N, C-alpha and C positions, 0 to 999 in steps of 0.2 A: 411404557408399560401400559396405557392406556390402550394406543394403537395395536402395539402386541395382542392383544385381551381380543380386540374388534376383527383383526385379522383372524387369529384362529376360529373365532364363529363363522367368519366367513369361509374359512378352508374345510369344517367340518360341514356349512352347508350345502357347499358346491359337492361334497361326498356323498350327499343325501338327493341327488336330482332324480333318481330313478327310484327313490326310498317312497313307504306308504307313513305318512303323518296322521295321528289321531288325538282329535283334542280330550284330556279328561280333566277332570276335575276332585282335588282332595282338601280334605280337611281336616285341620290340625285343632280337635274341640278340647277346650280347658273348660273345666268345671269351677266352682269358688272357692274348693277346698286345692287347689292350685296341681290338680291332677290333669294329664290328657290322655284321652279315649284313644285307645290303638287294637286292630285285631289282628288274630293269628291268619293269615292268608292262607286261604283250602290249597291250594295248587302250590306256592311258592314257602309254604313253609317257616316265614317269618314275619315279624310283626311291622306293620305296617299304618298308617292313618287310613280312615275309612276313605274310599273315594273310589272314583271309574269314569266309563266315557259318558262324554257329554254326548247326547242324544240330538239328534238331526231338527226335533222342533223344540228345545230347549235352550234356554241361556245357560252360561256354565254355573253364574250362583246359583242358579235352580238346582242344576245337577249333582252340586255338592252337597246340598241340602238333601235331594232324595238319596243319594248314597248312602248317609250318614243314617237316614233313617230306615233305609233296606236293610243294610248291613248290621246295625246294631238296636236297632228301636230307638234311638233318641232321637228328640226334638230338637234340634240346636238352631242359632242364629250366628250370620255372619259377622265379626266384628269389622264397624265401619270403619271404611280406610277410603273415603269419596273426596276428592278437591272440592264439591260444591259447585259443579257450574249447572247450568240450567239451560242451554241452547235453545231456541225453537226447535221442534221437528226431533230432537233427540233426548235420550234417557240415559243418564249416568249410571252405568254399571258399578258394583262393588269392585275395585280393585284388590286383584290376589293381592296376597303377602310377598310372594315369590311365582315365577314362570321357569320352567326348567324343562328345557329339552334331552329327555329321557330315551336312551340307544337300548331300545327291549332286547334286539337278540346279539348284539355287539359286532355287528356290521353296518349300523347304521340303515337296514334297509327297512325296519319298521321301527318305529318312533312314536314316543309320549309329548306333544305338548300340554303337558301339567301344568294348569290352573290351580295354584295353592292358597287357600285361605286359612286364618284363622276366625274360628268360632268358639262361640259360649254356648253350654249349657248347663243347666242345674244338675246333679250327681243324681243319674236316673238309674233306674234297675235294667241292665242291659238284656238284650233280647235279639241274640245274634242268627242272623241267616244261617241255618248250619249247611244250607247248599252252596254258600259263598265265603263262610269264614269257621275256622275251625273255634275259637275262640275270641272274647272281647272283654278287656277289662279298664279302668281307670288306673293311670299310675304317676307316682310322684315323679320329679324330674331324675332321681338317683334311682329309683326302680326303672325308669324306662332307658337309661343308660344301659342298663347291664341285659337288656333284651337281645336277640339274634334279630338283626335287618340290614338292609344295604346302609352303604357308607353315607349316601346321597341326603336318606331319612334320617342318619343318626346328626348330622351338619345340621339339617333342618329345624329338627327338632330341638336343637342347642340354641339355634337362632331365637324359634318360637318362644321357648320359654322369658329367652332373655329381652324378647319383646313384650310379653304380657308382663314384666316386672311393673309397669308404668298401668297397666289396665286393670290390676287384683281390684 
């Protein structure tokens, strides 16, 4: 089974040789009331966690915190997920909760390499950026399951809530 999954990834990658790939960073932000922060995407009209493209001059963990702040006004922190190594000449970045290769146009010609982080923030008043989002809100697990979103977002959301069980 593992070899079959590995081959599928290799096959998909070979289909993408002429594709455009962008690094993105996404944050599943949780508050102490066990709610997740989601935004209603302006163009896509579905609920998503805050996130966006990693700029050329920033690290992925900086990008996710910037995107959360820009889209919602929330100051979040990434939940630590490091191995704790400190080799000379290197800095260990926060390890994402998940990395997904997202097929944006349906033909693998434009893809997002999405570094997905678990984050924490106090339950704060939201200030959605109306240029990017139609709405933003804090949602319980049950409420989030009822929202219109993509299948990969719902699957990741389910796993993120499970991962948070030991971190409340």
